[in-house]
C-alpha positions as CSV (number, residue, x, y, z in Angstrom):
1,M,6.8,-30.7,49.8
2,K,3.2,-31.2,49.1
3,Q,2.5,-27.4,48.3
4,F,6.0,-27.5,45.8
5,I,4.3,-30.5,44.1
6,I,1.1,-28.9,43.8
7,T,2.8,-25.6,42.5
8,M,4.5,-27.2,39.9
9,A,1.8,-29.3,38.7
10,G,0.1,-25.9,38.2
11,V,2.9,-24.5,36.4
12,F,2.7,-27.4,34.3
13,A,-0.7,-27.3,33.6
14,G,-0.4,-23.5,32.8
15,L,2.4,-24.3,30.4
16,M,0.0,-27.2,28.3
17,I,-2.5,-25.0,28.2
18,F,-0.5,-22.3,26.6
19,L,1.5,-24.5,24.5
20,I,-1.3,-26.8,23.4
21,G,-4.6,-25.4,24.3
22,V,-3.8,-21.8,22.8
23,P,-2.3,-22.8,19.6
24,F,-5.1,-25.6,19.3
25,I,-7.6,-22.9,19.3
26,L,-6.1,-20.7,17.0
27,I,-5.5,-23.8,14.3
28,T,-9.1,-24.7,15.0
29,A,-10.3,-20.8,14.1
30,A,-8.0,-21.3,11.0
31,A,-9.4,-24.1,10.1
32,G,-13.3,-23.1,10.1
33,A,-11.8,-19.6,8.6
34,A,-10.2,-21.7,5.6
35,K,-13.0,-23.7,4.2
36,P,-14.8,-22.2,1.1
37,Q,-18.2,-21.9,0.6
38,A,-19.9,-22.8,-2.5
39,T,-21.5,-20.0,-4.4
40,P,-25.2,-20.1,-4.9
41,A,-26.7,-20.5,-8.1
42,H,-28.6,-17.2,-7.9
43,A,-26.2,-15.3,-5.4
44,V,-27.0,-11.4,-3.8
45,L,-23.6,-10.7,-3.0
46,A,-24.1,-8.8,0.6
47,L,-21.6,-6.3,1.6
48,D,-21.6,-4.6,4.9
49,L,-19.6,-1.5,5.2
50,R,-20.4,-1.0,8.8
51,Q,-17.0,-2.9,10.1
52,P,-13.7,-1.0,9.9
53,I,-12.5,-0.8,6.3
54,T,-8.4,-0.7,5.4
55,D,-7.2,-0.4,1.8
56,Q,-5.4,-3.5,1.7
57,D,-5.6,-7.0,3.4
58,P,-3.4,-7.2,6.5
59,T,0.2,-8.6,5.7
60,N,-0.2,-11.0,8.7
61,P,-3.7,-13.1,8.3
62,L,-3.6,-14.1,12.0
63,A,-4.6,-10.1,12.9
64,S,-8.1,-11.3,11.2
65,L,-9.1,-14.0,13.2
66,G,-11.6,-13.2,15.6
67,R,-12.2,-9.5,14.5
68,R,-14.5,-8.2,11.7
69,S,-12.6,-6.1,9.1
70,L,-12.6,-5.4,5.3
71,S,-10.4,-4.2,2.7
72,V,-11.1,-1.9,-0.2
73,M,-8.7,-4.0,-2.4
74,T,-10.8,-7.3,-1.2
75,V,-14.2,-5.4,-2.2
76,V,-13.1,-4.6,-5.5
77,D,-11.4,-7.5,-6.6
78,A,-14.6,-9.7,-5.5
79,L,-17.0,-6.9,-7.4
80,H,-14.5,-7.2,-10.5
81,R,-14.9,-11.0,-10.4
82,A,-18.7,-10.7,-9.9
83,E,-19.0,-8.8,-13.3
84,T,-18.6,-11.7,-15.5
85,D,-20.2,-14.7,-12.9
86,P,-23.3,-15.6,-14.1
87,R,-24.4,-17.0,-10.4
88,V,-23.8,-13.3,-9.0
89,K,-27.5,-11.5,-9.8
90,A,-27.3,-8.9,-7.4
91,V,-25.3,-7.0,-4.7
92,F,-27.0,-5.7,-1.4
93,V,-24.8,-3.0,0.5
94,R,-25.5,-2.0,4.2
95,L,-24.1,1.6,4.6
96,P,-22.3,3.1,7.9
97,E,-24.1,5.8,9.7
98,G,-20.9,7.7,9.9
99,G,-18.5,9.1,6.9
100,M,-16.0,7.2,4.9
101,E,-12.6,7.6,3.7
102,P,-13.6,9.5,0.3
103,G,-10.9,7.3,-1.5
104,A,-12.1,4.2,-0.4
105,A,-15.7,5.3,-1.0
106,E,-14.8,6.7,-4.8
107,E,-13.1,3.0,-5.6
108,M,-16.1,1.1,-4.3
109,R,-18.4,3.5,-6.0
110,Q,-16.4,2.8,-9.2
111,A,-16.5,-1.3,-8.8
112,L,-20.7,-1.1,-8.1
113,K,-21.2,0.9,-11.2
114,R,-19.2,-1.7,-13.3
115,V,-21.4,-4.4,-11.6
116,R,-24.2,-2.3,-12.7
117,A,-23.1,-1.9,-16.4
118,A,-22.8,-5.7,-16.4
119,G,-26.5,-6.2,-15.8
120,K,-26.6,-6.6,-12.1
121,R,-28.8,-5.1,-9.5
122,V,-27.2,-3.0,-6.8
123,I,-29.3,-2.1,-3.9
124,A,-28.2,0.0,-0.6
125,H,-29.6,0.7,2.6
126,S,-29.0,2.9,5.2
127,Q,-30.0,3.2,8.6
128,G,-29.0,7.1,9.0
129,L,-26.7,9.4,7.7
130,Y,-24.9,11.6,10.8
131,P,-22.3,14.2,10.6
132,S,-19.2,12.3,11.6
133,G,-16.5,12.2,9.2
134,V,-16.7,12.4,5.4
135,V,-20.5,11.4,5.4
136,V,-21.2,13.3,2.0
137,A,-18.7,10.0,0.8
138,T,-20.9,7.8,2.2
139,Y,-24.0,9.2,0.7
140,M,-22.0,9.2,-2.7
141,L,-21.5,5.7,-2.6
142,G,-25.5,4.9,-1.5
143,A,-26.3,7.2,-4.7
144,S,-24.3,4.8,-7.0
145,A,-27.0,2.0,-6.8
146,D,-30.2,1.2,-8.5
147,E,-31.9,2.0,-5.3
148,L,-31.0,3.7,-2.2
149,W,-33.3,2.7,0.8
150,M,-33.5,4.4,4.4
151,Q,-34.9,2.9,7.3
152,P,-37.9,5.0,8.6
153,G,-37.7,7.8,10.9
154,A,-33.7,7.8,10.3
155,S,-31.9,11.1,10.0
156,F,-30.2,12.3,6.6
157,Q,-27.5,14.6,7.7
158,A,-25.0,14.7,4.9
159,T,-25.2,18.5,4.8
160,G,-21.2,19.4,4.4
161,L,-17.9,18.6,5.7
162,A,-15.8,20.0,8.9
163,S,-12.6,19.4,10.3
164,E,-11.2,20.0,13.7
165,D,-7.8,20.4,15.2
166,I,-7.0,20.6,18.6
167,F,-4.3,23.2,19.4
168,L,-1.7,23.0,22.2
169,K,0.2,25.7,22.1
170,R,-1.2,27.6,25.4
171,A,-1.1,24.5,27.3
172,F,2.7,23.9,26.4
173,D,3.4,27.2,27.4
174,K,1.4,26.8,30.8
175,Y,3.3,24.0,31.4
176,G,6.9,24.9,30.3
177,V,7.2,22.5,27.1
178,K,8.7,23.6,24.0
179,A,7.9,22.4,20.6
180,D,11.1,23.0,18.7
181,Y,10.4,22.0,14.8
182,E,11.5,23.4,11.6
183,Q,9.1,22.8,8.6
184,R,9.5,23.0,4.6
185,Y,7.4,25.2,4.4
186,E,4.2,26.8,5.3
187,Y,2.1,24.5,4.2
188,K,3.5,21.3,6.0
189,N,1.2,21.7,9.0
190,A,1.3,18.3,10.7
191,V,2.9,19.9,13.4
192,N,1.1,23.2,13.8
193,P,-1.1,22.2,16.6
194,Y,2.2,22.2,18.6
195,L,3.7,25.6,17.5
196,Y,0.3,27.8,17.6
197,S,-2.9,28.4,19.1
198,D,-4.8,28.6,16.0
199,Y,-4.7,28.2,12.2
200,T,-2.2,30.1,10.4
201,P,-3.2,31.8,6.9
202,A,-1.5,28.8,5.0
203,H,-3.0,26.3,7.6
204,R,-6.2,27.3,7.0
205,E,-5.9,28.2,3.1
206,S,-4.6,24.5,2.9
207,N,-7.5,22.8,4.5
208,L,-10.5,24.8,3.0
209,S,-8.9,23.8,-0.6
210,W,-8.7,20.0,0.1
211,M,-12.2,19.9,1.7
212,G,-13.7,22.2,-0.8
213,S,-12.4,19.9,-3.5
214,V,-13.6,16.8,-1.8
215,Y,-16.8,18.0,-0.9
216,L,-17.6,19.1,-4.4
217,N,-16.2,15.9,-6.0
218,A,-18.4,14.1,-4.3
219,V,-21.8,15.9,-4.8
220,A,-20.9,15.8,-8.6
221,A,-20.5,12.1,-8.3
222,A,-23.8,12.0,-6.5
223,A,-25.6,14.1,-8.7
224,A,-24.4,12.4,-12.0
225,D,-25.6,8.9,-10.6
226,R,-28.8,10.7,-9.2
227,R,-29.4,12.5,-12.4
228,K,-29.3,15.9,-10.6
229,D,-27.7,19.2,-11.2
230,P,-24.9,19.4,-8.8
231,A,-25.7,22.8,-7.8
232,A,-29.3,22.0,-7.5
233,L,-27.9,19.0,-5.1
234,R,-25.9,20.8,-3.1
235,G,-28.5,23.1,-2.6
236,I,-31.0,20.5,-1.5
237,L,-28.1,18.7,0.9
238,E,-27.4,22.0,2.5
239,A,-30.9,22.6,3.2
240,G,-30.9,19.7,5.6
241,P,-31.0,17.8,8.0
242,Y,-33.9,15.6,7.0
243,L,-35.6,12.4,8.3
244,A,-35.9,9.9,5.8
245,D,-39.7,10.2,4.5
246,E,-38.1,14.0,4.0
247,A,-35.1,12.8,2.2
248,L,-37.4,10.7,-0.1
249,K,-39.6,13.9,-1.0
250,A,-36.5,15.7,-1.4
251,G,-35.2,13.1,-4.1
252,L,-32.3,12.4,-2.2
253,I,-33.2,8.4,-1.7
254,D,-35.5,6.2,-3.7
255,K,-37.6,4.2,-0.8
256,V,-38.2,3.9,2.8
257,G,-37.9,0.7,4.3
258,Q,-36.8,-1.7,6.7
259,V,-33.6,-3.7,6.0
260,R,-35.8,-6.8,5.8
261,Q,-37.6,-5.0,3.3
262,A,-34.8,-4.1,1.1
263,E,-33.2,-7.4,1.3
264,D,-36.2,-8.9,-0.1
265,A,-36.3,-6.4,-2.9
266,A,-32.7,-7.6,-3.6
267,K,-33.5,-11.4,-3.6
268,A,-36.8,-10.4,-5.9
269,A,-34.3,-9.0,-8.4
270,A,-31.9,-11.9,-8.2
271,G,-34.4,-14.4,-9.3
272,K,-36.4,-17.6,-7.9
273,D,-34.5,-19.3,-5.0
274,A,-32.1,-16.3,-4.7
275,E,-29.4,-16.7,-1.6
276,F,-27.4,-14.4,0.3
277,M,-23.8,-14.9,0.3
278,S,-21.4,-12.5,2.2
279,L,-18.7,-11.0,-0.3
280,E,-16.0,-12.1,2.1
281,D,-17.3,-15.5,1.5
282,Y,-17.7,-15.0,-2.1
283,D,-13.8,-13.8,-2.2
284,H,-12.5,-17.0,-1.1
285,A,-15.0,-19.3,-2.8
286,P,-13.5,-21.2,-6.2
287,H,-14.0,-19.2,-9.4
288,P,-16.5,-20.4,-11.8
289,H,-13.6,-20.5,-14.6
290,G,-10.9,-21.6,-12.3
291,R,-7.4,-19.7,-12.5
292,E,-6.3,-19.4,-16.1
293,S,-2.9,-19.9,-16.6
294,G,-0.6,-18.8,-19.6
295,L,-1.9,-15.1,-19.4
296,P,0.5,-12.0,-19.4
297,V,1.0,-11.2,-15.6
298,V,0.6,-7.8,-14.1
299,A,2.5,-8.0,-10.6
300,V,0.8,-6.0,-7.8
301,V,2.7,-4.5,-5.0
302,E,0.9,-3.2,-2.0
303,A,1.8,-0.5,0.4
304,E,-0.5,0.9,3.5
305,G,0.3,2.9,6.2
306,P,3.3,5.1,7.4
307,I,6.7,4.0,5.8
308,V,9.6,3.1,7.9
309,T,12.9,1.2,7.5
310,G,13.2,-2.1,8.1
311,H,10.9,-5.4,7.7
312,D,8.0,-7.0,9.4
313,G,9.4,-9.3,11.9
314,A,5.6,-9.7,13.0
315,A,6.8,-9.5,16.8
316,N,3.1,-9.4,17.7
317,P,1.6,-12.1,15.6
318,F,-2.0,-10.7,16.1
319,S,-1.3,-7.3,15.3
320,G,-3.5,-5.9,12.8
321,G,-1.8,-2.3,12.3
322,S,-0.5,-1.2,8.8
323,T,2.9,-0.1,8.3
324,V,5.1,0.2,5.1
325,F,8.5,-1.7,5.7
326,S,10.6,-0.4,3.5
327,D,12.8,-3.8,3.2
328,D,9.7,-5.8,2.5
329,V,8.1,-3.4,-0.1
330,S,11.6,-2.7,-2.2
331,K,12.0,-6.3,-2.3
332,A,8.5,-7.1,-3.7
333,L,9.6,-4.6,-6.3
334,Y,12.7,-6.0,-7.1
335,D,10.9,-9.9,-7.0
336,A,8.8,-8.5,-9.5
337,A,11.5,-6.7,-11.6
338,E,13.2,-10.1,-12.0
339,D,10.3,-12.4,-12.6
340,N,10.4,-13.1,-16.4
341,D,6.5,-13.6,-16.6
342,V,5.7,-10.2,-15.2
343,K,5.1,-7.6,-17.8
344,A,4.3,-4.5,-15.7
345,I,3.5,-3.8,-12.4
346,V,0.9,-1.9,-10.5
347,F,1.7,-0.4,-7.4
348,R,-1.0,0.0,-4.6
349,V,-0.1,3.1,-2.2
350,N,-2.0,4.1,0.6
351,S,0.1,6.1,3.0
352,P,0.3,9.7,4.5
353,G,4.2,9.4,4.6
354,G,7.2,8.7,6.9
355,S,10.6,8.6,6.6
356,D,12.7,9.8,3.9
357,T,15.4,7.1,3.5
358,A,13.0,4.4,3.8
359,S,11.0,6.2,1.0
360,E,14.1,6.3,-0.9
361,Q,14.4,2.7,-0.4
362,I,11.6,1.8,-2.0
363,L,11.9,4.3,-4.8
364,A,14.8,2.4,-5.7
365,G,13.1,-0.6,-6.3
366,V,10.7,1.5,-8.5
367,R,13.5,2.7,-10.6
368,A,15.0,-1.1,-10.8
369,A,11.9,-2.3,-12.3
370,K,11.5,0.5,-15.0
371,A,15.1,-0.4,-15.7
372,A,14.1,-4.3,-16.2
373,K,11.6,-2.3,-18.8
374,K,8.6,-3.2,-16.5
375,P,6.2,0.1,-16.2
376,V,5.3,0.7,-13.0
377,V,1.8,2.5,-12.4
378,V,1.1,3.8,-9.4
379,S,-2.8,3.3,-7.8
380,M,-3.5,5.7,-4.9
381,G,-5.9,5.3,-2.3
382,T,-7.3,7.5,0.1
383,Y,-3.4,8.9,0.7
384,G,-0.3,9.3,-1.6
385,A,1.2,12.2,0.3
386,S,4.4,13.4,1.7
387,G,6.7,10.0,1.6
388,G,3.6,8.4,0.0
389,Y,4.0,10.8,-2.8
390,W,7.9,10.2,-2.8
391,I,7.7,6.6,-3.3
392,A,5.3,7.2,-6.2
393,S,7.2,10.3,-7.9
394,E,9.2,8.0,-10.5
395,A,6.5,5.9,-11.6
396,S,6.0,5.4,-15.2
397,A,2.4,6.4,-14.2
398,I,0.2,7.8,-11.2
399,I,-3.4,7.1,-11.0
400,A,-5.3,8.8,-8.0
401,Q,-8.9,8.9,-7.0
402,P,-10.5,12.2,-7.2
403,S,-10.7,12.7,-3.6
404,T,-7.1,11.3,-2.9
405,L,-4.9,13.2,-0.3
406,T,-1.7,13.8,-2.4
407,G,1.3,15.9,-2.8
408,S,2.4,17.2,0.8
409,I,6.1,17.7,-0.9
410,G,8.0,18.8,2.4
411,V,9.5,17.7,5.4
412,F,9.4,18.5,9.0
413,G,11.5,17.7,12.2
414,G,12.2,18.8,15.6
415,K,11.9,17.8,19.4
416,F,9.8,18.4,22.4
417,A,11.8,20.5,24.9
418,I,10.8,19.5,28.2
419,G,13.5,20.1,30.4
420,D,11.3,23.4,32.1
421,A,8.5,21.2,32.5
422,L,9.9,18.7,34.6
423,A,11.7,21.1,36.5
424,R,8.6,22.5,38.0
425,F,8.4,18.9,39.4
426,G,11.7,18.8,40.8
427,V,13.0,16.8,38.0
428,D,16.2,18.1,36.3
429,I,17.7,16.6,32.9
430,R,21.6,17.1,32.6
431,E,23.7,16.4,29.5
432,T,27.2,15.3,28.8
433,N,28.6,14.9,25.1
434,V,31.8,14.1,23.1
435,G,32.6,14.6,19.7
436,S,30.8,17.8,18.2
437,P,28.3,20.1,19.9
438,Y,25.5,18.9,17.4
439,A,25.9,15.4,19.2
440,G,23.2,16.9,21.9
441,A,21.5,18.7,19.7
442,F,18.4,16.4,20.3
443,G,18.7,16.2,23.6
444,S,15.2,16.7,25.5
445,G,16.1,19.2,28.3
446,R,16.7,22.3,26.1
447,E,15.8,24.1,22.8
448,F,18.1,24.1,20.1
449,T,21.2,26.6,20.4
450,A,21.5,28.8,17.1
451,A,24.7,26.8,15.8
452,E,22.5,23.6,16.2
453,R,19.5,25.1,14.5
454,A,21.6,26.5,11.7
455,A,22.9,23.0,11.1
456,F,19.6,21.1,11.7
457,A,17.7,23.7,9.3
458,G,20.5,23.2,6.6
459,W,20.2,19.1,6.8
460,M,16.4,19.9,6.5
461,D,16.8,22.1,3.2
462,R,18.9,19.2,1.7
463,I,16.0,16.5,2.1
464,Y,13.5,19.0,0.9
465,G,15.8,19.7,-2.3
466,N,16.1,15.8,-2.5
467,F,12.5,15.4,-2.3
468,L,12.2,18.3,-5.3
469,A,14.7,16.6,-7.2
470,R,12.6,13.3,-7.2
471,V,9.5,15.0,-8.3
472,S,10.9,17.0,-11.0
473,A,12.6,14.1,-12.8
474,G,9.7,11.8,-12.1
475,R,6.9,14.1,-13.4
476,K,9.0,15.7,-15.9
477,L,8.2,19.4,-14.4
478,P,10.7,22.2,-14.1
479,L,12.3,22.4,-10.8
480,Q,11.0,25.9,-10.4
481,R,7.4,24.7,-11.0
482,V,7.7,21.9,-8.5
483,E,9.1,24.6,-5.8
484,E,5.8,26.7,-6.6
485,I,3.1,23.8,-6.1
486,A,5.5,22.0,-3.4
487,K,5.9,23.7,0.3
488,G,4.0,20.7,2.0
489,R,0.9,21.8,0.4
490,V,-2.1,19.1,0.5
491,W,-3.9,18.7,-2.8
492,T,-6.7,16.0,-3.9
493,G,-6.3,14.1,-6.8
494,A,-8.6,16.1,-9.1
495,Q,-6.4,19.0,-8.2
496,A,-3.1,17.2,-8.5
497,R,-4.3,16.1,-12.0
498,E,-4.4,20.0,-13.1
499,L,-1.1,20.6,-11.5
500,G,0.7,17.4,-13.1
501,L,1.2,15.8,-10.4
502,V,-0.8,12.8,-11.3
503,D,-1.7,11.2,-14.7
504,E,-5.1,10.4,-14.4
505,V,-8.1,10.2,-11.8
506,G,-9.5,6.6,-11.4
507,G,-9.3,3.3,-9.4
508,F,-7.3,0.2,-9.1
509,Y,-8.5,-1.3,-12.4
510,Q,-7.6,1.4,-14.2
511,A,-4.1,1.4,-13.2
512,V,-4.0,-2.2,-14.1
513,E,-5.5,-1.2,-18.0
514,R,-2.5,1.7,-17.8
515,A,-0.1,-0.7,-17.1
516,K,-1.1,-3.1,-19.7
517,A,-1.0,-0.2,-22.0
518,L,2.2,0.8,-21.5
519,S,3.8,-2.6,-21.5
520,G,2.2,-3.5,-25.3
521,V,-0.4,-6.1,-23.2
522,T,-3.7,-6.6,-24.9
523,G,-6.8,-8.8,-23.5
524,E,-7.0,-10.4,-20.1
525,V,-4.0,-10.6,-17.6
526,R,-3.5,-12.5,-14.2
527,L,-2.7,-10.6,-11.5
528,K,0.0,-11.8,-9.0
529,R,0.2,-10.3,-5.7
530,M,4.1,-10.3,-4.5
531,A,4.7,-10.7,-1.1
532,S,1.7,-12.6,-0.3
533,S,0.5,-12.9,3.4
534,G,0.0,-16.6,2.9
535,S,-2.8,-18.8,5.3
536,P,-3.1,-18.2,8.8
537,F,-1.9,-21.8,9.6
538,E,1.5,-20.6,7.7
539,A,1.3,-17.1,9.9
540,L,0.6,-19.4,12.8
541,Q,3.7,-21.6,12.3
542,R,5.9,-18.4,11.9
543,A,4.5,-17.0,15.0
544,L,5.1,-19.9,17.1
545,G,8.7,-21.0,15.9
546,V,7.5,-24.6,15.9
547,Q,9.7,-27.5,14.6
548,A,8.1,-30.5,12.9
549,T,8.4,-32.6,15.8
550,S,6.3,-29.7,18.0
551,L,3.6,-29.6,15.2
552,R,3.3,-33.4,15.2
553,T,2.7,-33.1,19.2
554,L,0.2,-30.5,18.5
555,A,-1.3,-32.9,15.8
556,A,-1.7,-35.3,18.6
557,A,-3.3,-33.4,20.8
558,A,-5.8,-32.4,18.1
559,W,-6.6,-36.1,17.1
560,L,-7.0,-37.0,21.2
561,M,-9.4,-34.1,21.3
562,G,-11.2,-35.3,18.2
563,D,-11.2,-32.4,15.8
564,P,-10.4,-33.6,12.4
565,K,-10.2,-30.3,10.6
566,A,-7.7,-29.0,13.4
567,Q,-5.8,-32.2,12.4
568,A,-6.0,-31.4,8.8
569,V,-4.7,-27.9,9.2
570,L,-1.9,-29.3,11.3
571,D,-0.7,-31.9,8.6
572,Q,-0.4,-29.3,6.4
573,M,1.8,-27.2,8.7
574,V,3.8,-30.6,9.1
575,D,4.2,-30.7,5.1
576,A,5.1,-27.3,4.9
577,R,7.8,-27.4,7.8
578,L,9.4,-30.5,6.5
579,R,9.5,-29.0,3.1
580,A,11.2,-25.9,4.6
581,E,13.6,-28.2,6.5
582,G,14.9,-30.1,3.2
583,A,13.1,-33.1,3.7
584,T,13.0,-35.5,0.8
585,A,10.0,-37.7,2.0
586,L,7.3,-37.3,4.5
587,A,7.5,-39.7,7.2
588,P,4.2,-41.7,8.2
589,R,1.6,-39.9,10.3
590,P,0.6,-41.8,13.1
591,F,-2.8,-40.4,13.9
592,H,-4.9,-40.6,10.6
């Protein structure tokens, strides 16, 4: 009996820790994160790009608690505000040592150039550039600063661009695995590593095409900012690698010095009593002029990641992965279409593709917005390919970065047949089915039969045909022309502009200007983000699924533990919950 009581006491203590202690810690963290800081009178914005960077903010704000992460859209928005903020005097950028996604680097380069045009000083510092990823894009971003510093003895290895693929065909053959896939068409090479042991001619051609375009775009942009001839700069880069002092002599950087020295230079440029402020803190700081009301509204709908059907149920409230859920994105488009204040929509897309049915559902939302006389302008990030292009294809206009990977107008599908592989270990797969023989076509024990493959190939042809039709109608291109430039081929934004697949190369705020022009709006506008992620405590409330009475229990615990910030956040959660439950008055709070 004594042991039973001890065990039950332990279980009860554990439950209390989980139900009160864990939420209390999270709420305290949310309270600290939510408190805005005042912007100094002479501020230097500190932008540290050595952390993970997404294109858009996570839809779940709890995902960022305890982790360092940043989004391109946060950077662009904050720098856009800094252009006209008299308190911001300079920007200090810490560059990553490896490569960056080219589209992200281009978007931030454009934002920094606008800051410079507004009379603010921009200083960037690098602790080395090493050949991982698209490191030339990192250099391109650094070259856009007024001064590019490098740490003494650091390496400068932005000598080109390389890509590597691992082919599994010989291993599959060895172990009896059969990759049974259909592609539309030869450039749709996502599954080529399963089907071949080397690049096909089309695969190699496609890779070299987009890689060459990305590389030359980055070199040309850096050359323009460094006031050099692009061919001459390319020759200097490819003659590397260099150490920092050699890069200085070659005219690739402006100064050699430690981080502290570069920081001192940024503070000196900002004037007396200058203070550093992180860009993330500035993004949450009060705007010097407040939020203007009465301005025309441009809605912003965001979509990042693979495209799937359904909605974000937030099964894991701390998951930071990005996924485009068709129910959520289409609802945001419909909501914007039905909002009388919204004059136009900017649809931010950063997706490599996904489900065709999910893409079609989102595209229907684009059509609905246009039918409501709301122009829809797509702004593409690093990717706008395959399904990511499907959802953009019928927009009023498409704006892409020069290095955005777009197009990939094609489809693929199939299965892995692992029956032979498992049989070698004494494992047998057997199948029974009723109805059409095609019902068992996707069984994993065997390859497609001839009849199954014919039926499956016909289905793939119809999906591909639908994709071509969407592009032809949306881009006002003859179907025959679309067929020529499709076949799964990946293009960069610069190439797609020449082919008529995008209207303009540029970033998010170019898309805003295009949306304004198409809707007949002039002057300033207010950007309204649809399907906002909300605050951390709202996300925590949803994640815990708690009722107002449960929140009051947590509030009491916060009071007993003596943390007023946690109590304040919980008070807000109680208010929000009671409003959601239809309460007409708030009950008195016992622990003020």
